[in-house]
Biopython code that builds the backbone (N, CA, C, O; Angstrom):
import numpy as np
from Bio.PDB.StructureBuilder import StructureBuilder

atoms = [
    (1, "MET", "N", (0.540, 22.523, 11.176)),
    (1, "MET", "CA", (0.717, 21.438, 12.138)),
    (1, "MET", "C", (1.774, 20.560, 11.706)),
    (1, "MET", "O", (1.765, 20.054, 10.584)),
    (2, "GLN", "N", (2.722, 20.351, 12.588)),
    (2, "GLN", "CA", (3.885, 19.563, 12.463)),
    (2, "GLN", "C", (3.512, 18.109, 12.773)),
    (2, "GLN", "O", (2.923, 17.828, 13.817)),
    (3, "ILE", "N", (3.851, 17.194, 11.875)),
    (3, "ILE", "CA", (3.537, 15.694, 12.130)),
    (3, "ILE", "C", (4.574, 15.246, 13.019)),
    (3, "ILE", "O", (5.753, 15.330, 12.677)),
    (4, "GLN", "N", (4.215, 14.759, 14.176)),
    (4, "GLN", "CA", (5.137, 14.225, 15.171)),
    (4, "GLN", "C", (5.252, 12.659, 15.147)),
    (4, "GLN", "O", (6.234, 12.103, 15.638)),
    (5, "ASN", "N", (4.319, 12.025, 14.618)),
    (5, "ASN", "CA", (4.276, 10.560, 14.507)),
    (5, "ASN", "C", (3.764, 9.975, 13.192)),
    (5, "ASN", "O", (2.793, 10.488, 12.636)),
    (6, "PHE", "N", (4.358, 8.974, 12.710)),
    (6, "PHE", "CA", (3.762, 8.456, 11.383)),
    (6, "PHE", "C", (2.322, 8.073, 11.550)),
    (6, "PHE", "O", (1.609, 8.058, 10.547)),
    (7, "LYS", "N", (1.823, 7.759, 12.737)),
    (7, "LYS", "CA", (0.421, 7.413, 12.888)),
    (7, "LYS", "C", (-0.487, 8.589, 12.645)),
    (7, "LYS", "O", (-1.700, 8.450, 12.492)),
    (8, "ASP", "N", (0.108, 9.707, 12.616)),
    (8, "ASP", "CA", (-0.821, 10.953, 12.287)),
    (8, "ASP", "C", (-0.945, 11.154, 10.786)),
    (8, "ASP", "O", (-1.792, 11.899, 10.292)),
    (9, "LEU", "N", (-0.060, 10.455, 10.085)),
    (9, "LEU", "CA", (-0.125, 10.573, 8.518)),
    (9, "LEU", "C", (-1.406, 9.994, 8.020)),
    (9, "LEU", "O", (-1.802, 8.891, 8.397)),
    (10, "ILE", "N", (-2.047, 10.740, 7.176)),
    (10, "ILE", "CA", (-3.335, 10.162, 6.535)),
    (10, "ILE", "C", (-2.983, 9.075, 5.576)),
    (10, "ILE", "O", (-3.702, 8.082, 5.473)),
    (11, "VAL", "N", (-1.917, 9.232, 4.884)),
    (11, "VAL", "CA", (-1.470, 8.187, 3.964)),
    (11, "VAL", "C", (-1.144, 6.915, 4.698)),
    (11, "VAL", "O", (-1.497, 5.836, 4.224)),
    (12, "TRP", "N", (-0.489, 6.993, 5.831)),
    (12, "TRP", "CA", (-0.243, 5.772, 6.621)),
    (12, "TRP", "C", (-1.633, 5.200, 7.125)),
    (12, "TRP", "O", (-1.835, 3.989, 7.035)),
    (13, "GLN", "N", (-2.503, 5.963, 7.601)),
    (13, "GLN", "CA", (-3.791, 5.466, 8.013)),
    (13, "GLN", "C", (-4.547, 4.765, 6.899)),
    (13, "GLN", "O", (-5.098, 3.687, 7.123)),
    (14, "LYS", "N", (-4.590, 5.339, 5.711)),
    (14, "LYS", "CA", (-5.207, 4.777, 4.527)),
    (14, "LYS", "C", (-4.490, 3.503, 4.127)),
    (14, "LYS", "O", (-5.137, 2.564, 3.662)),
    (15, "ALA", "N", (-3.132, 3.432, 4.297)),
    (15, "ALA", "CA", (-2.367, 2.307, 3.927)),
    (15, "ALA", "C", (-2.712, 1.064, 4.845)),
    (15, "ALA", "O", (-2.799, -0.098, 4.448)),
    (16, "MET", "N", (-2.889, 1.501, 6.111)),
    (16, "MET", "CA", (-3.327, 0.475, 7.090)),
    (16, "MET", "C", (-4.676, -0.091, 6.770)),
    (16, "MET", "O", (-4.883, -1.303, 6.836)),
    (17, "MET", "N", (-5.606, 0.782, 6.422)),
    (17, "MET", "CA", (-6.899, 0.349, 5.991)),
    (17, "MET", "C", (-6.770, -0.588, 4.793)),
    (17, "MET", "O", (-7.449, -1.612, 4.725)),
    (18, "LEU", "N", (-5.878, -0.227, 3.829)),
    (18, "LEU", "CA", (-5.628, -1.023, 2.668)),
    (18, "LEU", "C", (-5.194, -2.373, 3.019)),
    (18, "LEU", "O", (-5.687, -3.360, 2.474)),
    (19, "ALA", "N", (-4.185, -2.453, 4.010)),
    (19, "ALA", "CA", (-3.677, -3.642, 4.384)),
    (19, "ALA", "C", (-4.665, -4.638, 5.014)),
    (19, "ALA", "O", (-4.708, -5.838, 4.743)),
    (20, "GLU", "N", (-5.456, -3.989, 5.891)),
    (20, "GLU", "CA", (-6.625, -4.707, 6.462)),
    (20, "GLU", "C", (-7.662, -5.289, 5.528)),
    (20, "GLU", "O", (-8.137, -6.407, 5.726)),
    (21, "GLU", "N", (-8.015, -4.513, 4.495)),
    (21, "GLU", "CA", (-8.913, -4.903, 3.484)),
    (21, "GLU", "C", (-8.226, -6.026, 2.746)),
    (21, "GLU", "O", (-8.860, -7.056, 2.516)),
    (22, "SER", "N", (-7.081, -5.906, 2.393)),
    (22, "SER", "CA", (-6.264, -6.873, 1.600)),
    (22, "SER", "C", (-6.387, -8.224, 2.282)),
    (22, "SER", "O", (-6.724, -9.247, 1.686)),
    (23, "TYR", "N", (-6.074, -8.153, 3.638)),
    (23, "TYR", "CA", (-6.093, -9.398, 4.395)),
    (23, "TYR", "C", (-7.533, -9.996, 4.493)),
    (23, "TYR", "O", (-7.695, -11.214, 4.427)),
    (24, "LYS", "N", (-8.512, -9.183, 4.640)),
    (24, "LYS", "CA", (-9.834, -9.637, 4.681)),
    (24, "LYS", "C", (-10.349, -10.368, 3.358)),
    (24, "LYS", "O", (-10.995, -11.414, 3.389)),
    (25, "ILE", "N", (-9.968, -9.661, 2.134)),
    (25, "ILE", "CA", (-10.364, -10.155, 0.863)),
    (25, "ILE", "C", (-9.737, -11.517, 0.577)),
    (25, "ILE", "O", (-10.315, -12.350, -0.121)),
    (26, "THR", "N", (-8.452, -11.740, 1.176)),
    (26, "THR", "CA", (-7.866, -13.038, 0.926)),
    (26, "THR", "C", (-8.599, -14.233, 1.526)),
    (26, "THR", "O", (-8.513, -15.374, 1.073)),
    (27, "ASN", "N", (-9.329, -13.875, 2.587)),
    (27, "ASN", "CA", (-10.011, -14.949, 3.308)),
    (27, "ASN", "C", (-10.972, -15.789, 2.415)),
    (27, "ASN", "O", (-11.298, -16.924, 2.764)),
    (28, "VAL", "N", (-11.410, -15.242, 1.295)),
    (28, "VAL", "CA", (-12.342, -15.908, 0.418)),
    (28, "VAL", "C", (-11.687, -16.719, -0.657)),
    (28, "VAL", "O", (-12.361, -17.459, -1.373)),
    (29, "PHE", "N", (-10.270, -16.589, -0.801)),
    (29, "PHE", "CA", (-9.576, -17.250, -1.794)),
    (29, "PHE", "C", (-9.511, -18.782, -1.445)),
    (29, "PHE", "O", (-9.594, -19.176, -0.281)),
    (30, "PRO", "N", (-9.362, -19.603, -2.498)),
    (30, "PRO", "CA", (-9.296, -21.057, -2.213)),
    (30, "PRO", "C", (-8.069, -21.337, -1.562)),
    (30, "PRO", "O", (-7.087, -20.618, -1.749)),
    (31, "GLN", "N", (-8.042, -22.439, -0.726)),
    (31, "GLN", "CA", (-6.811, -22.922, -0.003)),
    (31, "GLN", "C", (-5.719, -23.150, -0.913)),
    (31, "GLN", "O", (-4.566, -23.040, -0.497)),
    (32, "SER", "N", (-5.962, -23.460, -2.128)),
    (32, "SER", "CA", (-4.824, -23.643, -3.132)),
    (32, "SER", "C", (-4.003, -22.394, -3.382)),
    (32, "SER", "O", (-2.897, -22.515, -3.910)),
    (33, "GLU", "N", (-4.454, -21.238, -3.050)),
    (33, "GLU", "CA", (-3.745, -19.991, -3.335)),
    (33, "GLU", "C", (-3.118, -19.472, -1.974)),
    (33, "GLU", "O", (-2.668, -18.329, -1.905)),
    (34, "LEU", "N", (-3.099, -20.307, -0.933)),
    (34, "LEU", "CA", (-2.564, -19.882, 0.331)),
    (34, "LEU", "C", (-1.043, -19.475, 0.218)),
    (34, "LEU", "O", (-0.585, -18.488, 0.794)),
    (35, "PHE", "N", (-0.356, -20.263, -0.522)),
    (35, "PHE", "CA", (1.091, -19.859, -0.773)),
    (35, "PHE", "C", (1.374, -19.183, -2.075)),
    (35, "PHE", "O", (2.530, -18.967, -2.438)),
    (36, "GLY", "N", (0.378, -18.864, -2.746)),
    (36, "GLY", "CA", (0.462, -18.049, -3.973)),
    (36, "GLY", "C", (-0.057, -16.611, -3.887)),
    (36, "GLY", "O", (0.632, -15.766, -3.314)),
    (37, "LEU", "N", (-1.142, -16.319, -4.384)),
    (37, "LEU", "CA", (-1.654, -14.931, -4.375)),
    (37, "LEU", "C", (-1.850, -14.440, -2.937)),
    (37, "LEU", "O", (-1.510, -13.309, -2.590)),
    (38, "VAL", "N", (-2.416, -15.345, -2.106)),
    (38, "VAL", "CA", (-2.724, -14.828, -0.682)),
    (38, "VAL", "C", (-1.372, -14.418, 0.005)),
    (38, "VAL", "O", (-1.310, -13.361, 0.632)),
    (39, "SER", "N", (-0.386, -15.180, -0.102)),
    (39, "SER", "CA", (0.943, -14.775, 0.470)),
    (39, "SER", "C", (1.476, -13.472, -0.169)),
    (39, "SER", "O", (1.968, -12.578, 0.521)),
    (40, "GLN", "N", (1.358, -13.397, -1.509)),
    (40, "GLN", "CA", (1.925, -12.117, -2.157)),
    (40, "GLN", "C", (1.175, -10.904, -1.865)),
    (40, "GLN", "O", (1.739, -9.832, -1.650)),
    (41, "ILE", "N", (-0.201, -11.069, -1.852)),
    (41, "ILE", "CA", (-1.064, -9.922, -1.579)),
    (41, "ILE", "C", (-0.793, -9.466, -0.102)),
    (41, "ILE", "O", (-0.673, -8.264, 0.136)),
    (42, "LYS", "N", (-0.693, -10.410, 0.899)),
    (42, "LYS", "CA", (-0.494, -9.992, 2.168)),
    (42, "LYS", "C", (0.865, -9.251, 2.340)),
    (42, "LYS", "O", (0.966, -8.218, 3.001)),
    (43, "ARG", "N", (1.860, -9.830, 1.725)),
    (43, "ARG", "CA", (3.264, -9.255, 1.846)),
    (43, "ARG", "C", (3.372, -7.879, 1.208)),
    (43, "ARG", "O", (4.018, -6.993, 1.770)),
    (44, "SER", "N", (2.759, -7.679, 0.054)),
    (44, "SER", "CA", (2.876, -6.342, -0.608)),
    (44, "SER", "C", (2.025, -5.449, 0.259)),
    (44, "SER", "O", (2.475, -4.342, 0.552)),
    (45, "ALA", "N", (0.851, -5.816, 0.693)),
    (45, "ALA", "CA", (-0.153, -4.873, 1.420)),
    (45, "ALA", "C", (0.599, -4.353, 2.664)),
    (45, "ALA", "O", (0.713, -3.140, 2.841)),
    (46, "ILE", "N", (1.109, -5.245, 3.523)),
    (46, "ILE", "CA", (1.833, -4.761, 4.772)),
    (46, "ILE", "C", (2.999, -4.019, 4.480)),
    (46, "ILE", "O", (3.402, -3.202, 5.308)),
    (47, "SER", "N", (3.660, -4.216, 3.298)),
    (47, "SER", "CA", (4.923, -3.498, 3.056)),
    (47, "SER", "C", (4.598, -1.927, 2.814)),
    (47, "SER", "O", (5.462, -1.070, 3.002)),
    (48, "ILE", "N", (3.441, -1.656, 2.433)),
    (48, "ILE", "CA", (3.137, -0.162, 2.058)),
    (48, "ILE", "C", (3.034, 0.656, 3.393)),
    (48, "ILE", "O", (3.733, 1.669, 3.425)),
    (49, "PRO", "N", (2.314, 0.394, 4.440)),
    (49, "PRO", "CA", (2.338, 1.234, 5.569)),
    (49, "PRO", "C", (3.581, 1.070, 6.420)),
    (49, "PRO", "O", (3.914, 1.988, 7.170)),
    (50, "SER", "N", (4.335, -0.130, 6.340)),
    (50, "SER", "CA", (5.597, -0.419, 6.997)),
    (50, "SER", "C", (6.626, 0.537, 6.482)),
    (50, "SER", "O", (7.322, 1.186, 7.262)),
    (51, "ASN", "N", (6.737, 0.640, 5.157)),
    (51, "ASN", "CA", (7.809, 1.540, 4.576)),
    (51, "ASN", "C", (7.356, 3.000, 4.749)),
    (51, "ASN", "O", (8.233, 3.848, 4.910)),
    (52, "ILE", "N", (6.132, 3.346, 4.732)),
    (52, "ILE", "CA", (5.760, 4.783, 5.110)),
    (52, "ILE", "C", (6.218, 5.091, 6.577)),
    (52, "ILE", "O", (6.764, 6.153, 6.874)),
    (53, "ALA", "N", (5.963, 4.112, 7.452)),
    (53, "ALA", "CA", (6.410, 4.422, 8.897)),
    (53, "ALA", "C", (7.908, 4.489, 9.068)),
    (53, "ALA", "O", (8.446, 5.389, 9.713)),
    (54, "GLU", "N", (8.538, 3.551, 8.499)),
    (54, "GLU", "CA", (10.026, 3.512, 8.649)),
    (54, "GLU", "C", (10.722, 4.818, 7.987)),
    (54, "GLU", "O", (11.647, 5.439, 8.512)),
    (55, "GLY", "N", (10.184, 5.092, 6.879)),
    (55, "GLY", "CA", (10.768, 6.259, 6.197)),
    (55, "GLY", "C", (10.551, 7.583, 6.979)),
    (55, "GLY", "O", (11.394, 8.480, 7.011)),
    (56, "ASN", "N", (9.465, 7.625, 7.545)),
    (56, "ASN", "CA", (9.067, 8.865, 8.389)),
    (56, "ASN", "C", (9.845, 9.028, 9.451)),
    (56, "ASN", "O", (9.877, 10.157, 9.940)),
    (57, "LYS", "N", (10.575, 8.058, 10.004)),
    (57, "LYS", "CA", (11.409, 8.136, 11.160)),
    (57, "LYS", "C", (12.877, 8.554, 10.731)),
    (57, "LYS", "O", (13.746, 8.715, 11.589)),
    (58, "ARG", "N", (13.112, 8.714, 9.469)),
    (58, "ARG", "CA", (14.397, 9.015, 8.904)),
    (58, "ARG", "C", (14.476, 10.407, 8.271)),
    (58, "ARG", "O", (13.494, 11.148, 8.290)),
    (59, "GLY", "N", (15.561, 10.746, 7.748)),
    (59, "GLY", "CA", (15.703, 12.074, 7.084)),
    (59, "GLY", "C", (14.959, 12.129, 5.746)),
    (59, "GLY", "O", (14.612, 11.091, 5.182)),
    (60, "THR", "N", (14.722, 13.308, 5.256)),
    (60, "THR", "CA", (13.916, 13.483, 3.977)),
    (60, "THR", "C", (14.338, 12.732, 2.906)),
    (60, "THR", "O", (13.484, 12.166, 2.223)),
    (61, "LYS", "N", (15.685, 12.609, 2.596)),
    (61, "LYS", "CA", (16.171, 11.914, 1.452)),
    (61, "LYS", "C", (15.837, 10.310, 1.699)),
    (61, "LYS", "O", (15.413, 9.669, 0.738)),
    (62, "ASP", "N", (15.985, 9.787, 2.721)),
    (62, "ASP", "CA", (15.598, 8.379, 3.122)),
    (62, "ASP", "C", (14.183, 8.199, 3.014)),
    (62, "ASP", "O", (13.695, 7.180, 2.525)),
    (63, "TYR", "N", (13.449, 9.237, 3.492)),
    (63, "TYR", "CA", (11.985, 9.128, 3.484)),
    (63, "TYR", "C", (11.458, 8.987, 2.114)),
    (63, "TYR", "O", (10.593, 8.147, 1.867)),
    (64, "VAL", "N", (11.954, 9.792, 1.189)),
    (64, "VAL", "CA", (11.473, 9.718, -0.160)),
    (64, "VAL", "C", (11.860, 8.255, -0.719)),
    (64, "VAL", "O", (11.080, 7.625, -1.433)),
    (65, "ARG", "N", (13.058, 7.791, -0.361)),
    (65, "ARG", "CA", (13.436, 6.429, -0.779)),
    (65, "ARG", "C", (12.391, 5.344, -0.288)),
    (65, "ARG", "O", (12.026, 4.467, -1.071)),
    (66, "PHE", "N", (11.968, 5.396, 0.854)),
    (66, "PHE", "CA", (11.100, 4.483, 1.520)),
    (66, "PHE", "C", (9.680, 4.714, 0.858)),
    (66, "PHE", "O", (8.941, 3.753, 0.644)),
    (67, "LEU", "N", (9.341, 5.925, 0.560)),
    (67, "LEU", "CA", (8.047, 6.224, 0.001)),
    (67, "LEU", "C", (8.049, 5.570, -1.395)),
    (67, "LEU", "O", (7.028, 5.004, -1.787)),
    (68, "LYS", "N", (9.095, 5.623, -2.119)),
    (68, "LYS", "CA", (9.167, 5.019, -3.510)),
    (68, "LYS", "C", (9.034, 3.451, -3.334)),
    (68, "LYS", "O", (8.379, 2.810, -4.156)),
    (69, "ILE", "N", (9.630, 2.855, -2.303)),
    (69, "ILE", "CA", (9.459, 1.419, -2.114)),
    (69, "ILE", "C", (7.933, 1.117, -1.738)),
    (69, "ILE", "O", (7.383, 0.102, -2.164)),
    (70, "ALA", "N", (7.314, 1.983, -0.972)),
    (70, "ALA", "CA", (5.842, 1.843, -0.683)),
    (70, "ALA", "C", (5.096, 1.961, -1.887)),
    (70, "ALA", "O", (4.167, 1.183, -2.101)),
    (71, "TYR", "N", (5.440, 2.950, -2.784)),
    (71, "TYR", "CA", (4.802, 3.091, -4.084)),
    (71, "TYR", "C", (4.881, 1.869, -4.961)),
    (71, "TYR", "O", (3.895, 1.469, -5.580)),
    (72, "GLY", "N", (6.155, 1.228, -5.017)),
    (72, "GLY", "CA", (6.275, 0.121, -5.736)),
    (72, "GLY", "C", (5.468, -1.046, -5.283)),
    (72, "GLY", "O", (4.899, -1.784, -6.087)),
    (73, "SER", "N", (5.416, -1.222, -3.902)),
    (73, "SER", "CA", (4.658, -2.210, -3.281)),
    (73, "SER", "C", (3.025, -1.986, -3.585)),
    (73, "SER", "O", (2.233, -2.928, -3.616)),
    (74, "SER", "N", (2.693, -0.759, -3.779)),
    (74, "SER", "CA", (1.267, -0.465, -3.966)),
    (74, "SER", "C", (0.995, -0.931, -5.491)),
    (74, "SER", "O", (-0.045, -1.533, -5.760)),
    (75, "ALA", "N", (1.869, -0.661, -6.388)),
    (75, "ALA", "CA", (1.712, -1.055, -7.792)),
    (75, "ALA", "C", (1.663, -2.650, -7.889)),
    (75, "ALA", "O", (0.886, -3.249, -8.632)),
    (76, "GLU", "N", (2.525, -3.217, -7.104)),
    (76, "GLU", "CA", (2.630, -4.825, -6.992)),
    (76, "GLU", "C", (1.151, -5.310, -6.506)),
    (76, "GLU", "O", (0.525, -6.193, -7.092)),
    (77, "LEU", "N", (0.701, -4.651, -5.417)),
    (77, "LEU", "CA", (-0.574, -5.023, -4.812)),
    (77, "LEU", "C", (-1.679, -4.809, -5.849)),
    (77, "LEU", "O", (-2.517, -5.690, -6.043)),
    (78, "GLU", "N", (-1.691, -3.710, -6.485)),
    (78, "GLU", "CA", (-2.815, -3.447, -7.473)),
    (78, "GLU", "C", (-2.682, -4.447, -8.566)),
    (78, "GLU", "O", (-3.715, -4.850, -9.101)),
    (79, "THR", "N", (-1.501, -4.900, -8.965)),
    (79, "THR", "CA", (-1.354, -5.945, -10.126)),
    (79, "THR", "C", (-1.948, -7.224, -9.510)),
    (79, "THR", "O", (-2.721, -7.883, -10.205)),
    (80, "GLN", "N", (-1.670, -7.602, -8.345)),
    (80, "GLN", "CA", (-2.184, -8.844, -7.770)),
    (80, "GLN", "C", (-3.769, -8.793, -7.603)),
    (80, "GLN", "O", (-4.508, -9.747, -7.849)),
    (81, "LEU", "N", (-4.158, -7.623, -7.178)),
    (81, "LEU", "CA", (-5.650, -7.551, -7.064)),
    (81, "LEU", "C", (-6.368, -7.609, -8.435)),
    (81, "LEU", "O", (-7.444, -8.190, -8.580)),
    (82, "LEU", "N", (-5.712, -6.975, -9.428)),
    (82, "LEU", "CA", (-6.397, -7.117, -10.716)),
    (82, "LEU", "C", (-6.402, -8.506, -11.339)),
    (82, "LEU", "O", (-7.341, -8.842, -12.060)),
    (83, "LEU", "N", (-5.378, -9.328, -11.083)),
    (83, "LEU", "CA", (-5.229, -10.649, -11.474)),
    (83, "LEU", "C", (-6.265, -11.521, -10.724)),
    (83, "LEU", "O", (-6.905, -12.409, -11.287)),
    (84, "SER", "N", (-6.388, -11.198, -9.387)),
    (84, "SER", "CA", (-7.349, -11.886, -8.576)),
    (84, "SER", "C", (-8.756, -11.659, -8.998)),
    (84, "SER", "O", (-9.593, -12.553, -8.877)),
    (85, "GLN", "N", (-9.048, -10.461, -9.501)),
    (85, "GLN", "CA", (-10.405, -10.062, -9.910)),
    (85, "GLN", "C", (-10.723, -10.772, -11.155)),
    (85, "GLN", "O", (-11.908, -10.994, -11.403)),
    (86, "LYS", "N", (-9.830, -11.145, -11.947)),
    (86, "LYS", "CA", (-10.021, -11.908, -13.216)),
    (86, "LYS", "C", (-10.184, -13.411, -12.777)),
    (86, "LYS", "O", (-11.081, -14.079, -13.289)),
    (87, "LEU", "N", (-9.363, -13.940, -11.870)),
    (87, "LEU", "CA", (-9.440, -15.359, -11.439)),
    (87, "LEU", "C", (-10.647, -15.598, -10.623)),
    (87, "LEU", "O", (-11.169, -16.713, -10.648)),
    (88, "PHE", "N", (-11.144, -14.629, -9.887)),
    (88, "PHE", "CA", (-12.277, -14.888, -8.939)),
    (88, "PHE", "C", (-13.409, -13.874, -9.121)),
    (88, "PHE", "O", (-13.659, -13.031, -8.259)),
    (89, "PRO", "N", (-14.086, -13.982, -10.273)),
    (89, "PRO", "CA", (-14.937, -12.928, -10.676)),
    (89, "PRO", "C", (-16.233, -12.737, -9.807)),
    (89, "PRO", "O", (-16.958, -11.755, -9.963)),
    (90, "THR", "N", (-16.481, -13.692, -8.915)),
    (90, "THR", "CA", (-17.593, -13.508, -7.977)),
    (90, "THR", "C", (-17.249, -12.720, -6.783)),
    (90, "THR", "O", (-18.140, -12.380, -6.005)),
    (91, "VAL", "N", (-15.999, -12.403, -6.581)),
    (91, "VAL", "CA", (-15.514, -11.606, -5.524)),
    (91, "VAL", "C", (-15.507, -10.157, -5.863)),
    (91, "VAL", "O", (-15.082, -9.820, -6.968)),
    (92, "ASP", "N", (-15.976, -9.190, -4.946)),
    (92, "ASP", "CA", (-16.006, -7.739, -5.237)),
    (92, "ASP", "C", (-14.655, -7.165, -4.729)),
    (92, "ASP", "O", (-14.425, -7.024, -3.528)),
    (93, "PHE", "N", (-13.810, -6.856, -5.673)),
    (93, "PHE", "CA", (-12.473, -6.231, -5.417)),
    (93, "PHE", "C", (-12.475, -4.711, -5.391)),
    (93, "PHE", "O", (-11.477, -4.069, -5.066)),
    (94, "SER", "N", (-13.632, -4.158, -5.746)),
    (94, "SER", "CA", (-13.712, -2.671, -6.165)),
    (94, "SER", "C", (-13.253, -1.712, -4.878)),
    (94, "SER", "O", (-12.592, -0.686, -5.039)),
    (95, "LYS", "N", (-13.653, -2.146, -3.712)),
    (95, "LYS", "CA", (-13.274, -1.320, -2.529)),
    (95, "LYS", "C", (-11.756, -1.313, -2.367)),
    (95, "LYS", "O", (-11.129, -0.278, -2.143)),
    (96, "THR", "N", (-11.185, -2.539, -2.492)),
    (96, "THR", "CA", (-9.749, -2.749, -2.253)),
    (96, "THR", "C", (-8.946, -1.959, -3.336)),
    (96, "THR", "O", (-8.033, -1.172, -3.085)),
    (97, "ILE", "N", (-9.417, -2.284, -4.578)),
    (97, "ILE", "CA", (-8.650, -1.654, -5.654)),
    (97, "ILE", "C", (-8.791, -0.070, -5.754)),
    (97, "ILE", "O", (-7.858, 0.600, -6.197)),
    (98, "ASN", "N", (-9.874, 0.456, -5.369)),
    (98, "ASN", "CA", (-10.105, 1.883, -5.252)),
    (98, "ASN", "C", (-9.268, 2.415, -4.097)),
    (98, "ASN", "O", (-8.773, 3.537, -4.204)),
    (99, "LEU", "N", (-9.085, 1.725, -3.058)),
    (99, "LEU", "CA", (-8.234, 2.177, -1.917)),
    (99, "LEU", "C", (-6.636, 2.178, -2.289)),
    (99, "LEU", "O", (-5.841, 3.048, -1.933)),
    (100, "VAL", "N", (-6.353, 1.100, -3.024)),
    (100, "VAL", "CA", (-4.826, 1.097, -3.440)),
    (100, "VAL", "C", (-4.630, 2.218, -4.311)),
    (100, "VAL", "O", (-3.595, 2.868, -4.170)),
    (101, "ILE", "N", (-5.559, 2.586, -5.294)),
    (101, "ILE", "CA", (-5.318, 3.678, -6.185)),
    (101, "ILE", "C", (-5.288, 5.054, -5.442)),
    (101, "ILE", "O", (-4.523, 5.939, -5.824)),
    (102, "GLU", "N", (-6.078, 5.214, -4.438)),
    (102, "GLU", "CA", (-6.091, 6.288, -3.606)),
    (102, "GLU", "C", (-4.652, 6.501, -2.928)),
    (102, "GLU", "O", (-4.031, 7.563, -2.967)),
    (103, "VAL", "N", (-4.233, 5.354, -2.317)),
    (103, "VAL", "CA", (-2.931, 5.384, -1.601)),
    (103, "VAL", "C", (-1.911, 5.732, -2.553)),
    (103, "VAL", "O", (-1.119, 6.632, -2.273)),
    (104, "GLU", "N", (-1.836, 5.047, -3.776)),
    (104, "GLU", "CA", (-0.733, 5.389, -4.758)),
    (104, "GLU", "C", (-0.743, 6.816, -5.019)),
    (104, "GLU", "O", (0.342, 7.398, -4.990)),
    (105, "LYS", "N", (-1.958, 7.566, -5.308)),
    (105, "LYS", "CA", (-1.978, 8.881, -5.555)),
    (105, "LYS", "C", (-1.343, 9.773, -4.392)),
    (105, "LYS", "O", (-0.619, 10.727, -4.674)),
    (106, "MET", "N", (-1.606, 9.466, -3.228)),
    (106, "MET", "CA", (-1.316, 10.175, -1.994)),
    (106, "MET", "C", (0.283, 9.994, -1.948)),
    (106, "MET", "O", (0.988, 10.981, -1.744)),
    (107, "ILE", "N", (0.816, 8.784, -2.132)),
    (107, "ILE", "CA", (2.312, 8.558, -2.032)),
    (107, "ILE", "C", (2.948, 9.344, -3.090)),
    (107, "ILE", "O", (3.945, 10.014, -2.821)),
    (108, "SER", "N", (2.458, 9.321, -4.269)),
    (108, "SER", "CA", (3.017, 10.014, -5.394)),
    (108, "SER", "C", (3.195, 11.448, -5.098)),
    (108, "SER", "O", (4.275, 12.005, -5.297)),
    (109, "THR", "N", (2.020, 12.145, -4.563)),
    (109, "THR", "CA", (2.056, 13.493, -4.265)),
    (109, "THR", "C", (3.035, 13.839, -3.342)),
    (109, "THR", "O", (3.732, 14.833, -3.548)),
    (110, "ILE", "N", (3.203, 13.039, -2.192)),
    (110, "ILE", "CA", (4.256, 13.301, -1.098)),
    (110, "ILE", "C", (5.585, 13.170, -1.717)),
    (110, "ILE", "O", (6.419, 14.039, -1.463)),
    (111, "ILE", "N", (5.886, 12.197, -2.494)),
    (111, "ILE", "CA", (7.107, 12.142, -3.115)),
    (111, "ILE", "C", (7.464, 13.289, -3.918)),
    (111, "ILE", "O", (8.581, 13.799, -3.842)),
    (112, "THR", "N", (6.508, 13.734, -4.724)),
    (112, "THR", "CA", (6.778, 14.870, -5.601)),
    (112, "THR", "C", (7.028, 16.167, -4.694)),
    (112, "THR", "O", (7.924, 16.964, -4.972)),
    (113, "LYS", "N", (6.249, 16.316, -3.686)),
    (113, "LYS", "CA", (6.350, 17.568, -2.805)),
    (113, "LYS", "C", (7.788, 17.454, -2.138)),
    (113, "LYS", "O", (8.578, 18.394, -2.235)),
    (114, "LEU", "N", (8.082, 16.399, -1.526)),
    (114, "LEU", "CA", (9.350, 16.296, -0.836)),
    (114, "LEU", "C", (10.569, 16.347, -1.628)),
    (114, "LEU", "O", (11.602, 16.882, -1.225)),
    (115, "SER", "N", (10.422, 15.730, -2.866)),
    (115, "SER", "CA", (11.520, 15.825, -3.805)),
    (115, "SER", "C", (11.817, 17.350, -4.380)),
    (115, "SER", "O", (12.959, 17.748, -4.607)),
    (116, "SER", "N", (10.765, 18.055, -4.560)),
    (116, "SER", "CA", (10.896, 19.471, -4.941)),
    (116, "SER", "C", (11.462, 20.356, -3.832)),
    (116, "SER", "O", (12.242, 21.277, -4.073)),
    (117, "GLU", "N", (11.053, 20.049, -2.649)),
    (117, "GLU", "CA", (11.457, 20.824, -1.469)),
    (117, "GLU", "C", (13.072, 20.556, -1.250)),
    (117, "GLU", "O", (13.772, 21.431, -0.741)),
    (118, "ASN", "N", (13.564, 19.404, -1.629)),
    (118, "ASN", "CA", (14.941, 19.057, -1.497)),
    (118, "ASN", "C", (15.886, 19.511, -2.521)),
    (118, "ASN", "O", (17.097, 19.364, -2.359)),
    (119, "GLU", "N", (15.353, 20.097, -3.646)),
    (119, "GLU", "CA", (16.193, 20.570, -4.712)),
    (119, "GLU", "C", (16.934, 21.845, -4.456)),
    (119, "GLU", "O", (17.673, 22.314, -5.322)),
]
sb = StructureBuilder()
sb.init_structure("model")
sb.init_model(0)
sb.init_chain("A")
sb.init_seg("    ")
for serial, (resi, resn, name, xyz) in enumerate(atoms, 1):
    if name == "N":
        sb.init_residue(resn, " ", resi, " ")
    sb.init_atom(name, np.array(xyz, "f"), 0.0, 1.0, " ", f" {name:<3s}", serial, name[0])
structure = sb.get_structure()
């Protein structure tokens, strides 16, 4: 089956779920974090599906480059979530952290596959 649209990509769908969960979880953060962790988490979370979508509309070489950017954003988000978990131990971050790890694995697999096809 040929992928016709980035919205058909499971990795994009999972990344969208991750962005949504990231937005939801920041709702419980204190107001003092609005321009700190909340802003950073939201920015890195939305960067992941955005870069997957943009890269998908380009050639393979550019797609890999955009996937690498999405992969970097996912590592950034994971770091921010891990810090948040330490700062706010009463909040359950497990669902969001597990989802970011799943998305990272999917992006890494796609990068490896596309890179080996392009050699």
